[in-house]
ChimeraX commands (.cxc) that place a marker at each C-alpha (Angstrom):
marker #1 position 35.55,-34.21,75.48 radius 0.5
marker #1 position 32.97,-34.65,77.86 radius 0.5
marker #1 position 30.30,-31.87,77.49 radius 0.5
marker #1 position 31.38,-30.55,80.79 radius 0.5
marker #1 position 34.76,-30.01,79.31 radius 0.5
marker #1 position 33.70,-27.98,76.22 radius 0.5
marker #1 position 32.23,-24.70,77.75 radius 0.5
marker #1 position 33.83,-24.33,80.77 radius 0.5
marker #1 position 31.02,-22.90,82.62 radius 0.5
marker #1 position 31.92,-25.96,85.12 radius 0.5
marker #1 position 34.54,-23.67,86.45 radius 0.5
marker #1 position 32.34,-21.32,88.23 radius 0.5
marker #1 position 30.21,-23.12,90.91 radius 0.5
marker #1 position 26.74,-22.07,91.44 radius 0.5
marker #1 position 26.75,-23.15,95.22 radius 0.5
marker #1 position 29.08,-24.07,97.83 radius 0.5
marker #1 position 27.96,-25.61,100.84 radius 0.5
marker #1 position 30.30,-27.03,103.75 radius 0.5
marker #1 position 27.78,-29.09,105.74 radius 0.5
marker #1 position 29.92,-29.56,108.91 radius 0.5
marker #1 position 27.30,-31.95,110.36 radius 0.5
marker #1 position 27.89,-33.87,107.65 radius 0.5
marker #1 position 31.10,-33.62,107.32 radius 0.5
marker #1 position 30.50,-32.72,103.21 radius 0.5
marker #1 position 31.70,-29.94,101.16 radius 0.5
marker #1 position 28.56,-29.98,98.53 radius 0.5
marker #1 position 29.53,-28.08,95.06 radius 0.5
marker #1 position 26.99,-27.25,92.49 radius 0.5
marker #1 position 28.11,-26.82,89.60 radius 0.5
marker #1 position 26.54,-24.40,86.51 radius 0.5
marker #1 position 25.88,-26.86,84.20 radius 0.5
marker #1 position 23.98,-28.80,87.33 radius 0.5
marker #1 position 26.05,-31.22,88.46 radius 0.5
marker #1 position 26.62,-32.15,92.01 radius 0.5
marker #1 position 29.59,-32.51,93.36 radius 0.5
marker #1 position 30.29,-34.10,97.15 radius 0.5
marker #1 position 33.37,-34.21,98.55 radius 0.5
marker #1 position 33.75,-35.67,102.50 radius 0.5
marker #1 position 36.49,-33.88,104.27 radius 0.5
marker #1 position 38.80,-36.73,104.78 radius 0.5
marker #1 position 38.90,-37.00,100.74 radius 0.5
marker #1 position 39.06,-32.89,100.51 radius 0.5
marker #1 position 42.02,-32.89,102.87 radius 0.5
marker #1 position 43.87,-35.31,100.92 radius 0.5
marker #1 position 43.51,-33.13,97.83 radius 0.5
marker #1 position 45.47,-30.43,99.17 radius 0.5
marker #1 position 47.52,-28.76,96.09 radius 0.5
marker #1 position 50.02,-26.70,98.62 radius 0.5
marker #1 position 53.45,-27.53,98.27 radius 0.5
marker #1 position 53.63,-28.50,102.05 radius 0.5
marker #1 position 51.56,-31.54,101.47 radius 0.5
marker #1 position 52.37,-32.14,98.12 radius 0.5
marker #1 position 56.07,-30.89,97.91 radius 0.5
marker #1 position 57.83,-29.06,95.76 radius 0.5
marker #1 position 61.37,-28.99,94.00 radius 0.5
marker #1 position 61.32,-32.43,93.59 radius 0.5
marker #1 position 60.74,-33.24,97.31 radius 0.5
marker #1 position 57.93,-34.99,98.16 radius 0.5
marker #1 position 55.36,-33.43,100.50 radius 0.5
marker #1 position 53.72,-34.11,103.50 radius 0.5
marker #1 position 50.44,-36.19,102.38 radius 0.5
marker #1 position 52.85,-38.47,99.91 radius 0.5
marker #1 position 54.32,-40.05,103.26 radius 0.5
marker #1 position 50.68,-41.75,104.01 radius 0.5
marker #1 position 49.81,-40.42,107.38 radius 0.5
marker #1 position 47.02,-40.98,109.49 radius 0.5
marker #1 position 45.12,-37.97,109.60 radius 0.5
marker #1 position 43.75,-36.82,112.93 radius 0.5
marker #1 position 40.37,-35.70,113.48 radius 0.5
marker #1 position 41.42,-32.08,113.51 radius 0.5
marker #1 position 42.88,-32.35,110.22 radius 0.5
marker #1 position 39.53,-33.57,108.89 radius 0.5
marker #1 position 37.40,-31.20,110.66 radius 0.5
marker #1 position 36.87,-27.87,108.53 radius 0.5
marker #1 position 36.76,-24.78,110.87 radius 0.5
marker #1 position 35.60,-22.18,107.72 radius 0.5
marker #1 position 36.18,-21.69,104.33 radius 0.5
marker #1 position 37.06,-19.24,101.57 radius 0.5
marker #1 position 36.54,-17.83,97.80 radius 0.5
marker #1 position 39.84,-17.03,96.04 radius 0.5
marker #1 position 39.06,-14.68,93.64 radius 0.5
marker #1 position 37.27,-16.57,91.20 radius 0.5
marker #1 position 39.09,-19.91,90.69 radius 0.5
marker #1 position 39.62,-21.23,93.56 radius 0.5
marker #1 position 38.66,-22.15,97.25 radius 0.5
marker #1 position 40.65,-21.84,100.78 radius 0.5
marker #1 position 39.84,-24.54,103.39 radius 0.5
marker #1 position 40.75,-23.59,106.80 radius 0.5
marker #1 position 41.43,-26.93,108.90 radius 0.5
marker #1 position 40.84,-27.23,112.79 radius 0.5
marker #1 position 44.66,-27.79,113.01 radius 0.5
marker #1 position 45.40,-24.48,111.22 radius 0.5
marker #1 position 46.15,-25.41,107.77 radius 0.5
marker #1 position 45.15,-22.87,105.39 radius 0.5
marker #1 position 47.97,-22.45,102.64 radius 0.5
marker #1 position 45.94,-25.08,100.02 radius 0.5
marker #1 position 44.13,-23.16,97.09 radius 0.5
marker #1 position 41.92,-25.94,95.81 radius 0.5
marker #1 position 41.10,-24.80,92.29 radius 0.5
marker #1 position 37.60,-25.33,91.01 radius 0.5
marker #1 position 38.77,-26.65,87.83 radius 0.5
marker #1 position 40.88,-29.44,89.98 radius 0.5
marker #1 position 37.30,-30.14,92.27 radius 0.5
marker #1 position 35.32,-30.59,89.35 radius 0.5
marker #1 position 38.06,-32.80,87.57 radius 0.5
marker #1 position 38.40,-35.02,90.64 radius 0.5
marker #1 position 34.89,-35.29,91.03 radius 0.5
marker #1 position 34.08,-38.65,93.20 radius 0.5
marker #1 position 30.21,-39.47,91.83 radius 0.5
marker #1 position 30.59,-42.60,89.92 radius 0.5
marker #1 position 29.71,-41.05,86.07 radius 0.5
marker #1 position 33.18,-38.85,87.02 radius 0.5
marker #1 position 34.99,-41.84,88.18 radius 0.5
marker #1 position 33.90,-43.88,85.10 radius 0.5
marker #1 position 34.90,-40.99,83.25 radius 0.5
marker #1 position 38.27,-41.22,84.30 radius 0.5
marker #1 position 38.73,-44.62,83.70 radius 0.5
marker #1 position 38.04,-44.55,80.63 radius 0.5
marker #1 position 40.25,-41.99,79.62 radius 0.5
marker #1 position 43.12,-44.17,81.18 radius 0.5
marker #1 position 42.41,-47.02,79.66 radius 0.5
marker #1 position 42.81,-44.80,76.48 radius 0.5
marker #1 position 45.99,-43.30,77.19 radius 0.5
marker #1 position 47.31,-47.00,78.53 radius 0.5
marker #1 position 47.66,-48.31,74.97 radius 0.5
marker #1 position 44.57,-49.93,74.73 radius 0.5
marker #1 position 43.16,-50.13,70.90 radius 0.5
marker #1 position 40.54,-47.56,69.79 radius 0.5
marker #1 position 38.40,-48.06,67.70 radius 0.5
marker #1 position 39.10,-46.77,63.85 radius 0.5
marker #1 position 36.62,-45.96,61.68 radius 0.5
marker #1 position 37.44,-46.95,57.84 radius 0.5
marker link #1:1,2 radius 0.2
marker link #1:2,3 radius 0.2
marker link #1:3,4 radius 0.2
marker link #1:4,5 radius 0.2
marker link #1:5,6 radius 0.2
marker link #1:6,7 radius 0.2
marker link #1:7,8 radius 0.2
marker link #1:8,9 radius 0.2
marker link #1:9,10 radius 0.2
marker link #1:10,11 radius 0.2
marker link #1:11,12 radius 0.2
marker link #1:12,13 radius 0.2
marker link #1:13,14 radius 0.2
marker link #1:14,15 radius 0.2
marker link #1:15,16 radius 0.2
marker link #1:16,17 radius 0.2
marker link #1:17,18 radius 0.2
marker link #1:18,19 radius 0.2
marker link #1:19,20 radius 0.2
marker link #1:20,21 radius 0.2
marker link #1:21,22 radius 0.2
marker link #1:22,23 radius 0.2
marker link #1:23,24 radius 0.2
marker link #1:24,25 radius 0.2
marker link #1:25,26 radius 0.2
marker link #1:26,27 radius 0.2
marker link #1:27,28 radius 0.2
marker link #1:28,29 radius 0.2
marker link #1:29,30 radius 0.2
marker link #1:30,31 radius 0.2
marker link #1:31,32 radius 0.2
marker link #1:32,33 radius 0.2
marker link #1:33,34 radius 0.2
marker link #1:34,35 radius 0.2
marker link #1:35,36 radius 0.2
marker link #1:36,37 radius 0.2
marker link #1:37,38 radius 0.2
marker link #1:38,39 radius 0.2
marker link #1:39,40 radius 0.2
marker link #1:40,41 radius 0.2
marker link #1:41,42 radius 0.2
marker link #1:42,43 radius 0.2
marker link #1:43,44 radius 0.2
marker link #1:44,45 radius 0.2
marker link #1:45,46 radius 0.2
marker link #1:46,47 radius 0.2
marker link #1:47,48 radius 0.2
marker link #1:48,49 radius 0.2
marker link #1:49,50 radius 0.2
marker link #1:50,51 radius 0.2
marker link #1:51,52 radius 0.2
marker link #1:52,53 radius 0.2
marker link #1:53,54 radius 0.2
marker link #1:54,55 radius 0.2
marker link #1:55,56 radius 0.2
marker link #1:56,57 radius 0.2
marker link #1:57,58 radius 0.2
marker link #1:58,59 radius 0.2
marker link #1:59,60 radius 0.2
marker link #1:60,61 radius 0.2
marker link #1:61,62 radius 0.2
marker link #1:62,63 radius 0.2
marker link #1:63,64 radius 0.2
marker link #1:64,65 radius 0.2
marker link #1:65,66 radius 0.2
marker link #1:66,67 radius 0.2
marker link #1:67,68 radius 0.2
marker link #1:68,69 radius 0.2
marker link #1:69,70 radius 0.2
marker link #1:70,71 radius 0.2
marker link #1:71,72 radius 0.2
marker link #1:72,73 radius 0.2
marker link #1:73,74 radius 0.2
marker link #1:74,75 radius 0.2
marker link #1:75,76 radius 0.2
marker link #1:76,77 radius 0.2
marker link #1:77,78 radius 0.2
marker link #1:78,79 radius 0.2
marker link #1:79,80 radius 0.2
marker link #1:80,81 radius 0.2
marker link #1:81,82 radius 0.2
marker link #1:82,83 radius 0.2
marker link #1:83,84 radius 0.2
marker link #1:84,85 radius 0.2
marker link #1:85,86 radius 0.2
marker link #1:86,87 radius 0.2
marker link #1:87,88 radius 0.2
marker link #1:88,89 radius 0.2
marker link #1:89,90 radius 0.2
marker link #1:90,91 radius 0.2
marker link #1:91,92 radius 0.2
marker link #1:92,93 radius 0.2
marker link #1:93,94 radius 0.2
marker link #1:94,95 radius 0.2
marker link #1:95,96 radius 0.2
marker link #1:96,97 radius 0.2
marker link #1:97,98 radius 0.2
marker link #1:98,99 radius 0.2
marker link #1:99,100 radius 0.2
marker link #1:100,101 radius 0.2
marker link #1:101,102 radius 0.2
marker link #1:102,103 radius 0.2
marker link #1:103,104 radius 0.2
marker link #1:104,105 radius 0.2
marker link #1:105,106 radius 0.2
marker link #1:106,107 radius 0.2
marker link #1:107,108 radius 0.2
marker link #1:108,109 radius 0.2
marker link #1:109,110 radius 0.2
marker link #1:110,111 radius 0.2
marker link #1:111,112 radius 0.2
marker link #1:112,113 radius 0.2
marker link #1:113,114 radius 0.2
marker link #1:114,115 radius 0.2
marker link #1:115,116 radius 0.2
marker link #1:116,117 radius 0.2
marker link #1:117,118 radius 0.2
marker link #1:118,119 radius 0.2
marker link #1:119,120 radius 0.2
marker link #1:120,121 radius 0.2
marker link #1:121,122 radius 0.2
marker link #1:122,123 radius 0.2
marker link #1:123,124 radius 0.2
marker link #1:124,125 radius 0.2
marker link #1:125,126 radius 0.2
marker link #1:126,127 radius 0.2
marker link #1:127,128 radius 0.2
marker link #1:128,129 radius 0.2
marker link #1:129,130 radius 0.2
marker link #1:130,131 radius 0.2
marker link #1:131,132 radius 0.2
view
């Protein structure tokens, strides 16, 4: 288990900034880690039922659509309790609650990409070193 998963401090960002000119959502976590999502990547993460599907049916994003400029332009952002953010996109879409846990888990930084790749290689049946 990685250090940031042990204490739970990563679940509460210490700072969230939507840099509209750069088209980035910047998150600073309690453990000092920095996460930056470009708006397009953030829209692709939308967890709502319309985008992700429900009741066994695929969502709109599963159809691999070409996103319009309005669909990847952040108009506003709101906090949802102490656990998520709710982006409001220029096309009016606003039903996705992006949990802090998922935003941290899906962090696109190289360090977290390596962590996920290592976890996937352990889960796919690759031999693991045993101490004897």
